[in-house]
gemmi code that builds the backbone of each chain (N, CA, C; Angstrom):
import gemmi

chains = {
    "A": [
        ("UNK", (94.762, 119.762, 128.295), (94.177, 120.224, 127.046), (95.268, 120.918, 126.206)),
        ("UNK", (95.237, 120.610, 124.904), (96.176, 121.255, 124.013), (95.388, 122.142, 123.030)),
        ("UNK", (95.865, 123.335, 122.864), (95.190, 124.267, 121.943), (96.223, 124.789, 120.972)),
        ("UNK", (95.809, 124.769, 119.686), (96.741, 125.302, 118.681), (95.969, 125.814, 117.471)),
        ("UNK", (96.660, 126.527, 116.616), (95.981, 127.074, 115.434), (96.482, 126.408, 114.165)),
        ("UNK", (95.590, 126.265, 113.233), (95.969, 125.705, 111.944), (95.402, 126.609, 110.835)),
        ("UNK", (96.063, 126.602, 109.704), (95.555, 127.374, 108.567), (95.003, 126.382, 107.560)),
        ("UNK", (93.823, 126.718, 107.042), (93.237, 125.861, 106.034), (93.903, 126.141, 104.687)),
        ("UNK", (94.601, 125.118, 104.186), (95.287, 125.334, 102.907), (94.540, 124.691, 101.726)),
        ("UNK", (93.570, 123.868, 102.034), (92.847, 123.152, 100.984), (92.132, 124.182, 100.073)),
        ("UNK", (92.338, 124.008, 98.768), (91.620, 124.837, 97.823), (90.152, 124.449, 97.912)),
        ("UNK", (89.289, 125.404, 98.136), (87.894, 125.058, 98.351), (87.541, 124.891, 99.822)),
        ("UNK", (88.541, 125.131, 100.703), (88.285, 125.122, 102.114), (88.085, 123.695, 102.663)),
        ("UNK", (87.473, 123.612, 103.847), (87.269, 122.313, 104.499), (85.995, 121.689, 103.868)),
        ("UNK", (86.138, 121.236, 102.619), (85.009, 120.600, 101.946), (85.000, 119.130, 102.353)),
        ("UNK", (84.243, 118.328, 101.647), (83.955, 116.954, 102.115), (85.214, 116.134, 102.387)),
        ("UNK", (86.180, 116.149, 101.498), (87.299, 115.232, 101.708), (88.189, 115.630, 102.899)),
        ("UNK", (88.694, 116.860, 102.947), (89.501, 117.202, 104.123), (88.724, 117.074, 105.425)),
        ("UNK", (87.442, 117.441, 105.397), (86.631, 117.326, 106.618), (86.502, 115.891, 107.021)),
        ("UNK", (86.350, 115.007, 106.066), (86.200, 113.561, 106.357), (87.474, 113.017, 106.989)),
        ("UNK", (88.615, 113.456, 106.467), (89.888, 112.949, 107.020), (90.072, 113.419, 108.476)),
        ("UNK", (89.708, 114.650, 108.700), (89.846, 115.214, 110.058), (88.920, 114.488, 111.043)),
        ("UNK", (87.646, 114.340, 110.614), (86.661, 113.714, 111.496), (87.020, 112.247, 111.751)),
        ("UNK", (87.553, 111.614, 110.698), (87.958, 110.215, 110.863), (89.034, 110.091, 111.951)),
        ("UNK", (90.010, 110.991, 111.904), (91.104, 110.954, 112.896), (90.551, 111.287, 114.312)),
        ("UNK", (89.685, 112.290, 114.368), (89.131, 112.697, 115.677), (88.298, 111.594, 116.271)),
        ("UNK", (87.564, 110.862, 115.409), (86.667, 109.832, 115.922), (87.444, 108.612, 116.441)),
        ("UNK", (88.658, 108.420, 115.905), (89.444, 107.265, 116.363), (90.118, 107.544, 117.714)),
        ("UNK", (90.073, 108.775, 118.177), (90.811, 109.122, 119.366), (89.970, 108.970, 120.612)),
        ("UNK", (90.639, 109.038, 121.770), (89.896, 109.016, 123.048), (89.789, 110.393, 123.621)),
        ("UNK", (90.082, 111.389, 122.783), (90.025, 112.805, 123.236), (88.853, 113.520, 122.573)),
        ("UNK", (88.421, 114.611, 123.154), (87.422, 115.431, 122.473), (88.194, 116.408, 121.584)),
        ("UNK", (87.716, 116.631, 120.397), (88.365, 117.541, 119.455), (87.328, 118.632, 119.132)),
        ("UNK", (87.715, 119.844, 119.338), (86.855, 120.991, 119.039), (87.529, 121.922, 118.046)),
        ("UNK", (86.781, 122.347, 117.065), (87.335, 123.312, 116.064), (86.573, 124.616, 116.199)),
        ("UNK", (87.284, 125.694, 116.115), (86.617, 126.989, 116.184), (87.093, 127.916, 115.085)),
        ("UNK", (86.142, 128.604, 114.521), (86.465, 129.684, 113.558), (85.761, 130.937, 114.106)),
        ("UNK", (86.511, 131.871, 114.571), (85.904, 133.039, 115.217), (85.134, 132.565, 116.465)),
        ("UNK", (83.886, 132.983, 116.554), (83.074, 132.627, 117.704), (82.400, 131.257, 117.536)),
        ("UNK", (82.455, 130.704, 116.346), (81.707, 129.477, 116.072), (82.566, 128.247, 116.423)),
        ("UNK", (82.036, 127.416, 117.266), (82.774, 126.244, 117.737), (82.002, 124.978, 117.389)),
        ("UNK", (82.722, 123.968, 116.889), (82.023, 122.711, 116.532), (82.787, 121.489, 116.998)),
        ("UNK", (82.053, 120.403, 117.135), (82.591, 119.107, 117.508), (83.343, 118.508, 116.337)),
        ("UNK", (84.631, 118.191, 116.537), (85.470, 117.654, 115.487), (85.120, 116.239, 115.060)),
        ("UNK", (84.164, 115.606, 115.760), (83.753, 114.238, 115.397), (82.566, 114.227, 114.437)),
        ("UNK", (81.966, 115.354, 114.216), (80.767, 115.403, 113.369), (81.123, 116.080, 112.053)),
        ("UNK", (81.058, 115.278, 110.997), (81.483, 115.808, 109.685), (80.578, 116.942, 109.240)),
        ("UNK", (79.275, 116.808, 109.544), (78.383, 117.855, 109.114), (78.704, 119.162, 109.853)),
        ("UNK", (79.014, 119.059, 111.176), (79.373, 120.260, 111.954), (80.634, 120.909, 111.383)),
        ("UNK", (81.612, 120.016, 111.093), (82.885, 120.559, 110.601), (82.666, 121.297, 109.259)),
        ("UNK", (81.844, 120.732, 108.378), (81.577, 121.368, 107.105), (80.800, 122.684, 107.266)),
        ("UNK", (79.863, 122.685, 108.260), (79.070, 123.911, 108.416), (79.880, 125.039, 109.007)),
        ("UNK", (81.063, 124.747, 109.490), (81.971, 125.797, 109.954), (82.249, 126.766, 108.814)),
        ("UNK", (82.168, 126.214, 107.581), (82.387, 127.036, 106.401), (83.802, 127.575, 106.286)),
        ("UNK", (84.811, 126.742, 106.721), (86.172, 127.227, 106.691), (86.665, 127.275, 105.248)),
        ("UNK", (87.124, 128.456, 104.857), (87.632, 128.657, 103.475), (89.130, 128.614, 103.465)),
        ("UNK", (89.693, 128.492, 102.287), (91.142, 128.458, 102.160), (91.723, 129.750, 102.735)),
        ("UNK", (92.729, 129.608, 103.600), (93.328, 130.778, 104.233), (92.826, 131.102, 105.620)),
        ("UNK", (91.681, 130.501, 105.996), (91.100, 130.724, 107.304), (91.978, 130.072, 108.386)),
        ("UNK", (92.066, 130.736, 109.522), (92.806, 130.176, 110.651), (91.783, 129.622, 111.645)),
        ("UNK", (92.003, 128.360, 112.004), (91.080, 127.719, 112.955), (91.822, 127.423, 114.238)),
        ("UNK", (91.076, 127.490, 115.347), (91.623, 127.100, 116.629), (91.150, 125.671, 116.955)),
        ("UNK", (92.117, 124.810, 117.226), (91.785, 123.422, 117.505), (92.071, 123.159, 118.988)),
        ("UNK", (91.123, 122.552, 119.692), (91.324, 122.107, 121.075), (91.244, 120.606, 121.157)),
        ("UNK", (92.215, 119.973, 121.745), (92.179, 118.514, 121.913), (92.323, 118.256, 123.396)),
        ("UNK", (91.398, 117.468, 123.941), (91.360, 117.246, 125.401), (91.089, 115.802, 125.680)),
        ("UNK", (92.047, 115.094, 126.312), (91.760, 113.714, 126.683), (93.028, 112.911, 126.838)),
        ("UNK", (92.865, 111.615, 126.998), (93.977, 110.718, 127.313), (95.088, 110.734, 126.275)),
        ("UNK", (94.705, 110.777, 124.985), (95.725, 110.698, 123.910), (95.866, 112.034, 123.185)),
        ("UNK", (95.690, 113.115, 123.921), (95.669, 114.441, 123.292), (96.919, 114.806, 122.517)),
        ("UNK", (98.085, 114.427, 123.010), (99.344, 114.815, 122.346), (99.443, 114.129, 121.000)),
        ("UNK", (99.136, 112.858, 120.974), (99.192, 112.085, 119.718), (98.178, 112.629, 118.704)),
        ("UNK", (96.976, 112.887, 119.206), (95.884, 113.371, 118.325), (96.221, 114.763, 117.781)),
        ("UNK", (96.732, 115.615, 118.662), (97.087, 116.992, 118.249), (98.142, 116.943, 117.139)),
        ("UNK", (99.131, 116.088, 117.311), (100.181, 115.962, 116.313), (99.641, 115.470, 114.980)),
        ("UNK", (98.712, 114.493, 115.071), (98.112, 113.941, 113.842), (97.290, 114.976, 113.134)),
        ("UNK", (96.541, 115.779, 113.872), (95.702, 116.815, 113.245), (96.581, 117.910, 112.584)),
        ("UNK", (97.674, 118.285, 113.271), (98.578, 119.266, 112.672), (99.124, 118.725, 111.360)),
        ("UNK", (99.503, 117.465, 111.359), (100.053, 116.851, 110.142), (99.014, 116.834, 109.033)),
        ("UNK", (97.778, 116.501, 109.431), (96.681, 116.499, 108.422), (96.582, 117.836, 107.732)),
        ("UNK", (96.605, 118.897, 108.529), (96.463, 120.218, 107.946), (97.656, 120.595, 107.099)),
        ("UNK", (98.839, 120.105, 107.482), (100.042, 120.399, 106.705), (100.068, 119.666, 105.402)),
        ("UNK", (99.567, 118.437, 105.437), (99.712, 117.587, 104.248), (98.394, 117.298, 103.530)),
        ("UNK", (97.652, 116.330, 104.085), (96.529, 115.793, 103.313), (95.406, 116.762, 103.094)),
        ("UNK", (95.209, 117.726, 104.011), (94.094, 118.621, 103.846), (94.346, 119.638, 102.730)),
        ("UNK", (95.481, 119.474, 102.075), (95.741, 120.406, 100.965), (94.883, 120.105, 99.764)),
        ("UNK", (94.397, 118.885, 99.695), (93.563, 118.541, 98.527), (92.182, 119.157, 98.603)),
    ],
    "B": [
        ("UNK", (48.737, 95.197, 116.759), (48.790, 95.890, 118.034), (50.098, 95.582, 118.774)),
        ("UNK", (50.449, 94.290, 118.725), (51.717, 93.922, 119.341), (52.859, 94.697, 118.735)),
        ("UNK", (52.773, 94.793, 117.430), (53.801, 95.480, 116.679), (53.890, 96.924, 117.090)),
        ("UNK", (52.763, 97.579, 117.246), (52.797, 98.991, 117.604), (53.321, 99.175, 119.037)),
        ("UNK", (52.984, 98.231, 119.921), (53.519, 98.269, 121.272), (55.032, 98.161, 121.246)),
        ("UNK", (55.493, 97.215, 120.421), (56.905, 96.964, 120.319), (57.620, 98.196, 119.808)),
        ("UNK", (57.085, 98.785, 118.722), (57.777, 99.917, 118.151), (57.723, 101.124, 119.114)),
        ("UNK", (56.628, 101.215, 119.887), (56.541, 102.347, 120.793), (57.595, 102.183, 121.904)),
        ("UNK", (57.729, 100.959, 122.322), (58.708, 100.735, 123.376), (60.121, 101.102, 122.946)),
        ("UNK", (60.437, 100.739, 121.699), (61.760, 101.016, 121.193), (61.903, 102.469, 120.728)),
        ("UNK", (60.773, 103.097, 120.459), (60.737, 104.455, 119.949), (61.512, 104.568, 118.630)),
        ("UNK", (61.453, 103.550, 117.823), (62.168, 103.620, 116.528), (61.229, 104.147, 115.489)),
        ("UNK", (61.839, 104.669, 114.446), (61.053, 105.284, 113.377), (61.580, 104.810, 112.032)),
        ("UNK", (60.685, 104.408, 111.182), (61.112, 104.008, 109.869), (61.072, 105.197, 108.915)),
        ("UNK", (62.163, 105.444, 108.212), (62.235, 106.603, 107.344), (62.583, 106.116, 105.914)),
        ("UNK", (61.830, 106.635, 104.951), (62.150, 106.342, 103.583), (62.931, 107.517, 103.002)),
        ("UNK", (64.093, 107.177, 102.438), (64.889, 108.200, 101.754), (64.627, 108.023, 100.265)),
        ("UNK", (63.984, 109.027, 99.687), (63.685, 108.959, 98.239), (64.960, 109.157, 97.401)),
        ("UNK", (64.906, 108.633, 96.196), (66.030, 108.870, 95.298), (66.104, 110.373, 95.006)),
        ("UNK", (67.248, 111.015, 95.260), (67.372, 112.469, 94.990), (67.721, 112.753, 93.535)),
        ("UNK", (68.061, 111.682, 92.796), (68.441, 111.825, 91.386), (67.873, 110.725, 90.577)),
        ("UNK", (67.733, 110.949, 89.284), (67.357, 109.859, 88.378), (68.658, 109.277, 87.807)),
        ("UNK", (68.797, 107.986, 87.945), (70.030, 107.401, 87.427), (70.221, 105.962, 87.910)),
        ("UNK", (71.485, 105.549, 87.881), (71.858, 104.182, 88.185), (72.394, 104.091, 89.610)),
        ("UNK", (71.879, 103.138, 90.374), (72.333, 102.961, 91.759), (73.699, 102.274, 91.732)),
        ("UNK", (74.642, 102.867, 92.490), (76.040, 102.364, 92.542), (76.416, 102.153, 94.003)),
        ("UNK", (76.997, 101.015, 94.358), (77.474, 100.842, 95.746), (78.534, 101.879, 96.076)),
        ("UNK", (78.553, 102.318, 97.323), (79.537, 103.332, 97.732), (80.946, 102.820, 97.499)),
        ("UNK", (81.151, 101.532, 97.672), (82.493, 100.949, 97.518), (83.071, 101.150, 96.103)),
        ("UNK", (82.174, 101.450, 95.139), (82.639, 101.617, 93.752), (82.844, 103.102, 93.380)),
        ("UNK", (82.631, 103.957, 94.368), (82.830, 105.407, 94.111), (84.361, 105.698, 94.090)),
        ("UNK", (84.813, 106.395, 93.039), (86.288, 106.609, 92.910), (86.839, 107.711, 93.813)),
        ("UNK", (86.564, 107.611, 95.082), (87.131, 108.544, 96.078), (87.127, 107.803, 97.417)),
        ("UNK", (88.342, 107.555, 97.964), (88.414, 106.720, 99.147), (87.584, 107.202, 100.352)),
        ("UNK", (87.456, 108.526, 100.506), (86.698, 108.955, 101.699), (85.230, 108.594, 101.593)),
        ("UNK", (84.729, 108.452, 100.388), (83.365, 107.974, 100.240), (83.335, 106.433, 100.174)),
        ("UNK", (84.230, 105.873, 99.375), (84.219, 104.405, 99.168), (84.445, 103.670, 100.494)),
        ("UNK", (85.289, 104.233, 101.351), (85.608, 103.573, 102.632), (84.645, 104.061, 103.746)),
        ("UNK", (83.631, 104.778, 103.375), (82.591, 105.214, 104.308), (83.155, 106.145, 105.400)),
        ("UNK", (84.207, 106.867, 105.095), (84.725, 107.805, 106.106), (83.703, 108.916, 106.337)),
        ("UNK", (83.046, 109.349, 105.255), (82.047, 110.377, 105.403), (80.788, 109.852, 106.066)),
        ("UNK", (80.430, 108.616, 105.698), (79.234, 108.005, 106.278), (78.791, 106.850, 105.384)),
        ("UNK", (77.818, 106.106, 105.880), (77.286, 104.968, 105.123), (76.180, 105.431, 104.215)),
        ("UNK", (76.026, 104.754, 103.100), (74.936, 105.146, 102.178), (75.077, 104.439, 100.880)),
        ("UNK", (74.789, 105.169, 99.792), (74.840, 104.584, 98.471), (75.075, 105.725, 97.499)),
        ("UNK", (75.396, 105.409, 96.284), (75.631, 106.490, 95.308), (74.678, 106.293, 94.112)),
        ("UNK", (74.464, 107.389, 93.392), (73.703, 107.330, 92.140), (74.507, 107.983, 91.073)),
        ("UNK", (74.603, 107.329, 89.913), (75.230, 108.006, 88.766), (74.074, 108.613, 87.958)),
        ("UNK", (73.961, 109.921, 87.995), (72.782, 110.570, 87.425), (72.760, 110.603, 85.895)),
        ("UNK", (71.534, 110.511, 85.330), (71.386, 110.721, 83.903), (70.683, 112.060, 83.631)),
        ("UNK", (70.231, 112.703, 84.710), (69.631, 114.044, 84.590), (70.229, 114.934, 85.654)),
        ("UNK", (70.390, 116.207, 85.312), (71.087, 117.132, 86.253), (70.161, 117.846, 87.203)),
        ("UNK", (69.293, 117.117, 87.886), (68.429, 117.733, 88.857), (68.483, 116.941, 90.171)),
        ("UNK", (68.888, 117.612, 91.236), (68.954, 116.992, 92.563), (67.740, 117.436, 93.375)),
        ("UNK", (66.954, 116.466, 93.861), (65.780, 116.854, 94.650), (65.974, 116.358, 96.085)),
        ("UNK", (65.137, 116.883, 96.986), (65.269, 116.465, 98.387), (64.751, 115.024, 98.565)),
        ("UNK", (65.531, 114.171, 99.257), (65.092, 112.813, 99.468), (64.177, 112.680, 100.710)),
        ("UNK", (64.052, 113.737, 101.469), (63.276, 113.686, 102.715), (62.611, 115.039, 102.996)),
        ("UNK", (61.682, 115.017, 103.978), (61.205, 116.286, 104.534), (62.251, 116.699, 105.555)),
        ("UNK", (62.686, 117.961, 105.486), (63.692, 118.368, 106.447), (64.145, 119.796, 106.192)),
        ("UNK", (65.373, 120.059, 106.640), (65.855, 121.430, 106.581), (67.247, 121.405, 105.935)),
        ("UNK", (67.574, 122.432, 105.195), (68.894, 122.531, 104.589), (69.874, 122.967, 105.675)),
        ("UNK", (70.836, 122.099, 106.003), (71.809, 122.394, 107.041), (73.040, 123.037, 106.518)),
        ("UNK", (73.451, 122.590, 105.323), (74.665, 123.178, 104.762), (74.632, 123.106, 103.248)),
        ("UNK", (74.966, 124.236, 102.629), (75.114, 124.257, 101.192), (76.522, 124.733, 100.937)),
        ("UNK", (77.334, 123.939, 100.244), (78.696, 124.300, 100.008), (78.710, 125.614, 99.186)),
        ("UNK", (79.699, 126.481, 99.450), (79.750, 127.749, 98.710), (79.838, 127.527, 97.210)),
        ("UNK", (80.408, 126.368, 96.834), (80.542, 126.047, 95.404), (79.358, 125.265, 94.876)),
        ("UNK", (78.338, 125.051, 95.706), (77.064, 124.469, 95.283), (77.140, 123.090, 94.720)),
        ("UNK", (78.236, 122.374, 94.994), (78.361, 121.009, 94.437), (77.945, 119.952, 95.463)),
        ("UNK", (77.608, 120.389, 96.672), (77.180, 119.417, 97.683), (76.243, 120.125, 98.658)),
        ("UNK", (75.371, 119.317, 99.264), (74.386, 119.890, 100.126), (74.102, 118.898, 101.253)),
        ("UNK", (73.864, 119.385, 102.441), (73.528, 118.519, 103.557), (72.160, 118.933, 104.103)),
        ("UNK", (71.351, 117.940, 104.398), (70.017, 118.193, 104.953), (69.917, 117.471, 106.287)),
        ("UNK", (69.098, 118.029, 107.179), (68.769, 117.249, 108.392), (67.260, 116.927, 108.237)),
        ("UNK", (66.966, 115.639, 108.214), (65.573, 115.247, 108.032), (64.792, 115.520, 109.312)),
        ("UNK", (63.467, 115.614, 109.164), (62.619, 115.833, 110.357), (62.770, 114.656, 111.333)),
        ("UNK", (63.237, 113.487, 110.821), (63.406, 112.329, 111.650), (64.780, 112.341, 112.317)),
        ("UNK", (65.653, 113.298, 112.013), (66.933, 113.424, 112.665), (68.133, 112.874, 111.924)),
        ("UNK", (67.926, 112.453, 110.671), (69.027, 111.961, 109.859), (69.761, 113.117, 109.225)),
        ("UNK", (71.084, 113.090, 109.242), (71.876, 114.083, 108.482), (72.309, 113.397, 107.193)),
        ("UNK", (71.870, 114.002, 106.085), (72.134, 113.382, 104.756), (72.978, 114.329, 103.938)),
        ("UNK", (74.125, 113.820, 103.477), (75.016, 114.629, 102.613), (74.937, 114.078, 101.176)),
        ("UNK", (74.696, 114.955, 100.243), (74.732, 114.579, 98.835), (75.798, 115.367, 98.122)),
        ("UNK", (76.723, 114.662, 97.535), (77.902, 115.278, 96.921), (77.872, 114.967, 95.421)),
        ("UNK", (77.514, 115.998, 94.665), (77.327, 115.801, 93.204), (78.689, 115.645, 92.507)),
        ("UNK", (78.914, 114.413, 92.063), (80.155, 114.124, 91.354), (81.338, 114.019, 92.329)),
        ("UNK", (82.488, 113.676, 91.769), (83.715, 113.527, 92.565), (84.725, 114.597, 92.164)),
        ("UNK", (85.351, 115.212, 93.167), (86.330, 116.296, 92.878), (85.698, 117.524, 92.268)),
        ("UNK", (84.383, 117.643, 92.350), (83.696, 118.760, 91.697), (83.895, 120.068, 92.443)),
        ("UNK", (84.542, 120.035, 93.614), (84.852, 121.273, 94.288), (85.712, 122.162, 93.383)),
        ("UNK", (86.466, 121.526, 92.511), (87.366, 122.293, 91.635), (86.652, 123.034, 90.545)),
        ("UNK", (85.360, 122.750, 90.333), (84.595, 123.529, 89.331), (84.213, 124.883, 89.872)),
        ("UNK", (84.405, 125.074, 91.167), (84.128, 126.361, 91.829), (82.754, 126.923, 91.513)),
        ("UNK", (81.785, 126.052, 91.466), (80.395, 126.501, 91.295), (79.926, 126.492, 89.858)),
        ("UNK", (80.840, 126.364, 88.932), (80.466, 126.411, 87.497), (79.571, 125.211, 87.164)),
        ("UNK", (78.437, 125.504, 86.598), (77.517, 124.439, 86.207), (76.525, 124.022, 87.290)),
        ("UNK", (76.613, 124.656, 88.444), (75.677, 124.295, 89.557), (74.797, 125.479, 89.921)),
        ("UNK", (73.486, 125.245, 89.935), (72.562, 126.336, 90.305), (71.709, 125.877, 91.496)),
        ("UNK", (71.870, 126.511, 92.664), (71.072, 126.120, 93.813), (69.686, 126.734, 93.796)),
        ("UNK", (68.704, 126.016, 94.317), (67.364, 126.542, 94.387), (66.898, 126.733, 95.847)),
        ("UNK", (67.802, 126.456, 96.781), (67.495, 126.598, 98.227), (68.695, 127.260, 98.897)),
        ("UNK", (68.471, 127.664, 100.139), (69.526, 128.250, 100.952), (69.554, 127.561, 102.296)),
        ("UNK", (70.649, 127.749, 103.028), (70.770, 127.154, 104.358), (69.616, 127.657, 105.253)),
        ("UNK", (68.992, 126.754, 105.949), (67.869, 127.081, 106.849), (66.510, 126.872, 106.224)),
        ("UNK", (66.461, 126.691, 104.910), (65.184, 126.458, 104.244), (64.578, 125.107, 104.651)),
        ("UNK", (63.257, 125.113, 104.840), (62.544, 123.832, 105.052), (62.211, 123.310, 103.656)),
        ("UNK", (62.412, 122.005, 103.516), (62.122, 121.383, 102.198), (61.245, 120.159, 102.412)),
        ("UNK", (60.498, 119.824, 101.342), (59.721, 118.610, 101.321), (60.395, 117.621, 100.375)),
        ("UNK", (60.179, 116.351, 100.630), (60.730, 115.320, 99.745), (60.259, 115.613, 98.337)),
        ("UNK", (61.178, 115.643, 97.390), (60.852, 115.906, 95.978), (61.102, 117.326, 95.546)),
        ("UNK", (61.313, 118.255, 96.537), (61.612, 119.640, 96.161), (62.958, 119.713, 95.480)),
        ("UNK", (63.037, 120.612, 94.481), (64.287, 120.764, 93.748), (65.331, 121.485, 94.608)),
        ("UNK", (66.532, 120.955, 94.679), (67.585, 121.533, 95.516), (68.671, 122.228, 94.659)),
        ("UNK", (69.164, 121.473, 93.707), (70.258, 121.993, 92.865), (70.100, 121.488, 91.425)),
        ("UNK", (70.277, 122.342, 90.468), (70.362, 121.913, 89.074), (71.829, 121.932, 88.690)),
        ("UNK", (72.263, 120.984, 87.879), (73.674, 120.927, 87.486), (73.811, 120.448, 86.057)),
        ("UNK", (74.908, 120.816, 85.434), (75.180, 120.397, 84.063), (76.111, 119.218, 84.045)),
        ("UNK", (75.569, 118.060, 83.682), (76.378, 116.828, 83.661), (77.563, 117.005, 82.725)),
        ("UNK", (77.321, 117.732, 81.615), (78.363, 117.896, 80.585), (79.542, 118.695, 81.124)),
        ("UNK", (79.255, 119.716, 81.923), (80.323, 120.515, 82.502), (81.166, 119.706, 83.433)),
        ("UNK", (80.556, 118.824, 84.209), (81.278, 117.956, 85.139), (82.179, 116.991, 84.359)),
        ("UNK", (81.607, 116.405, 83.332), (82.405, 115.436, 82.529), (83.567, 116.130, 81.850)),
        ("UNK", (83.297, 117.342, 81.293), (84.377, 118.020, 80.586), (85.529, 118.400, 81.494)),
        ("UNK", (85.207, 118.567, 82.819), (86.282, 118.878, 83.758), (87.045, 117.620, 84.196)),
        ("UNK", (86.618, 116.482, 83.638), (87.299, 115.238, 83.943), (86.864, 114.608, 85.269)),
        ("UNK", (85.726, 115.056, 85.780), (85.252, 114.519, 87.052), (84.199, 113.433, 86.803)),
        ("UNK", (84.161, 112.470, 87.727), (83.084, 111.472, 87.706), (81.799, 112.169, 88.119)),
        ("UNK", (80.650, 111.697, 87.572), (79.381, 112.290, 87.929), (78.670, 111.536, 89.060)),
        ("UNK", (79.209, 110.411, 89.434), (78.570, 109.591, 90.451), (78.485, 110.397, 91.767)),
        ("UNK", (77.289, 110.321, 92.366), (76.939, 111.198, 93.484), (76.666, 110.394, 94.750)),
        ("UNK", (77.560, 110.453, 95.703), (77.295, 109.758, 96.985), (76.111, 110.424, 97.761)),
        ("UNK", (75.276, 109.578, 98.309), (74.188, 110.021, 99.194), (74.439, 109.300, 100.520)),
        ("UNK", (74.995, 110.014, 101.506), (75.392, 109.321, 102.715), (74.772, 109.927, 103.970)),
        ("UNK", (74.612, 109.069, 104.963), (74.124, 109.513, 106.263), (75.355, 109.811, 107.115)),
        ("UNK", (75.502, 111.094, 107.513), (76.730, 111.470, 108.207), (76.625, 111.284, 109.743)),
        ("UNK", (75.435, 111.042, 110.239), (75.329, 110.728, 111.670), (74.802, 109.296, 111.825)),
        ("UNK", (75.630, 108.370, 111.374), (75.268, 106.929, 111.382), (74.941, 106.401, 112.775)),
        ("UNK", (75.328, 107.115, 113.821), (75.055, 106.645, 115.191), (73.571, 106.600, 115.515)),
        ("UNK", (72.738, 107.297, 114.731), (71.286, 107.270, 115.019), (70.595, 106.176, 114.203)),
        ("UNK", (71.345, 105.501, 113.312), (70.762, 104.495, 112.420), (70.784, 103.118, 113.089)),
        ("UNK", (69.587, 102.491, 113.177), (69.531, 101.123, 113.684), (69.679, 100.150, 112.561)),
        ("UNK", (68.981, 100.432, 111.434), (69.026, 99.526, 110.275), (68.961, 100.376, 109.026)),
        ("UNK", (69.555, 99.829, 107.948), (69.531, 100.548, 106.702), (69.433, 99.534, 105.570)),
        ("UNK", (68.570, 99.789, 104.622), (68.485, 98.910, 103.476), (68.399, 99.695, 102.198)),
        ("UNK", (69.237, 99.401, 101.236), (69.222, 100.080, 99.970), (68.276, 99.311, 99.018)),
        ("UNK", (67.527, 100.018, 98.185), (66.653, 99.345, 97.265), (67.370, 98.384, 96.328)),
        ("UNK", (66.684, 97.380, 95.878), (67.337, 96.370, 95.044), (67.367, 96.771, 93.579)),
        ("UNK", (66.521, 97.745, 93.167), (66.472, 98.057, 91.764), (67.724, 98.762, 91.279)),
        ("UNK", (68.132, 98.484, 90.035), (69.386, 99.076, 89.544), (69.233, 100.543, 89.124)),
        ("UNK", (67.966, 100.960, 88.857), (67.741, 102.343, 88.429), (66.680, 102.980, 89.323)),
        ("UNK", (66.813, 104.283, 89.526), (65.832, 104.971, 90.345), (65.404, 106.293, 89.652)),
        ("UNK", (64.206, 106.750, 89.998), (63.713, 108.017, 89.468), (63.592, 109.033, 90.590)),
        ("UNK", (64.150, 110.201, 90.359), (64.211, 111.266, 91.382), (62.861, 111.600, 91.976)),
        ("UNK", (62.767, 111.603, 93.267), (61.579, 112.040, 93.991), (60.388, 111.097, 93.884)),
        ("UNK", (60.547, 110.001, 93.165), (59.414, 109.127, 92.951), (59.598, 107.753, 93.594)),
        ("UNK", (60.805, 107.289, 93.669), (61.079, 105.970, 94.194), (61.986, 106.037, 95.385)),
        ("UNK", (61.820, 105.067, 96.356), (62.754, 105.083, 97.468), (64.162, 104.638, 97.047)),
        ("UNK", (65.150, 105.185, 97.742), (66.526, 104.781, 97.510), (66.996, 103.910, 98.702)),
        ("UNK", (66.618, 104.355, 99.903), (67.014, 103.632, 101.097), (65.838, 103.648, 102.097)),
        ("UNK", (65.742, 102.575, 102.865), (64.824, 102.570, 104.004), (65.707, 102.499, 105.246)),
        ("UNK", (65.474, 103.376, 106.125), (66.318, 103.473, 107.306), (65.464, 103.410, 108.581)),
        ("UNK", (65.923, 102.673, 109.566), (65.280, 102.681, 110.875), (66.107, 103.557, 111.777)),
        ("UNK", (65.465, 104.620, 112.267), (66.175, 105.545, 113.135), (65.920, 105.150, 114.601)),
        ("UNK", (66.998, 105.127, 115.356), (66.896, 104.787, 116.781), (66.093, 105.886, 117.506)),
        ("UNK", (65.398, 105.446, 118.513), (64.662, 106.412, 119.341), (65.625, 107.145, 120.256)),
        ("UNK", (65.139, 108.249, 120.809), (65.998, 109.061, 121.704), (66.468, 108.318, 122.933)),
        ("UNK", (65.619, 107.394, 123.403), (65.960, 106.699, 124.672), (66.440, 105.301, 124.409)),
        ("UNK", (66.331, 104.829, 123.168), (66.710, 103.425, 122.895), (68.205, 103.188, 123.004)),
    ],
}
model = gemmi.Model(1)
for chain_id, residues in chains.items():
    chain = gemmi.Chain(chain_id)
    for i, (resn, *xyz) in enumerate(residues, 1):
        res = gemmi.Residue()
        res.name, res.seqid = resn, gemmi.SeqId(i, " ")
        for name, pos in zip(("N", "CA", "C"), xyz):
            atom = gemmi.Atom()
            atom.name, atom.element = name, gemmi.Element(name[0])
            atom.pos, atom.b_iso = gemmi.Position(*pos), 0.0
            res.add_atom(atom)
        chain.add_residue(res)
    model.add_chain(chain)
structure = gemmi.Structure()
structure.add_model(model)
structure.setup_entities()
């Protein structure tokens, strides 16, 4: 299992578009992806769950990736938060 | 009787999703945002509204209301998760022009008013007004059919008919 933290840079937080990109990547993987904000933990494959996390710009999230392709998926998610989730 | 036996065996349920807006029905593929057009968010259809009132398309519960009130997600009593995103890129309006009438956790009936919005404010911000209505948990959907009519009336006409898979099917 890989665990790391990401900062939400998207203006407006994890709204529909960044959440969709994240869920899309998580769903393509063979690993489980879990996102947590404080005590609240959600399945990274469910867009509604990711949006209900209510992550705002500047929030730090803990991401857990567990499975066969965890290294690849973790790298892709980090990149998403660095680049595309800025929108 | 055979039909009822059949449906009981499958435990499927037919659900009508009413039009949440009055306007023109637009295929998702024509929505100017790739995450909706390519169905990354989910499968469904869009409506380009001519009136700024969003009503509930189903009986259900408000699962998520965006802090900026430009989008709302409901979970229907039948188990469908439905996301309605008013306009494209409207997150940048930061709530301006959107007035919510419900809160997270509220039970709603089909036709209940959810959000009022100003079409003019959205247009002036340079955003498209077309509003995707998508099912975000497509794994529970067995079949989906969008109405054939080009125009729909909010809360009065169906937008989609969906067959929801049973728990054991």
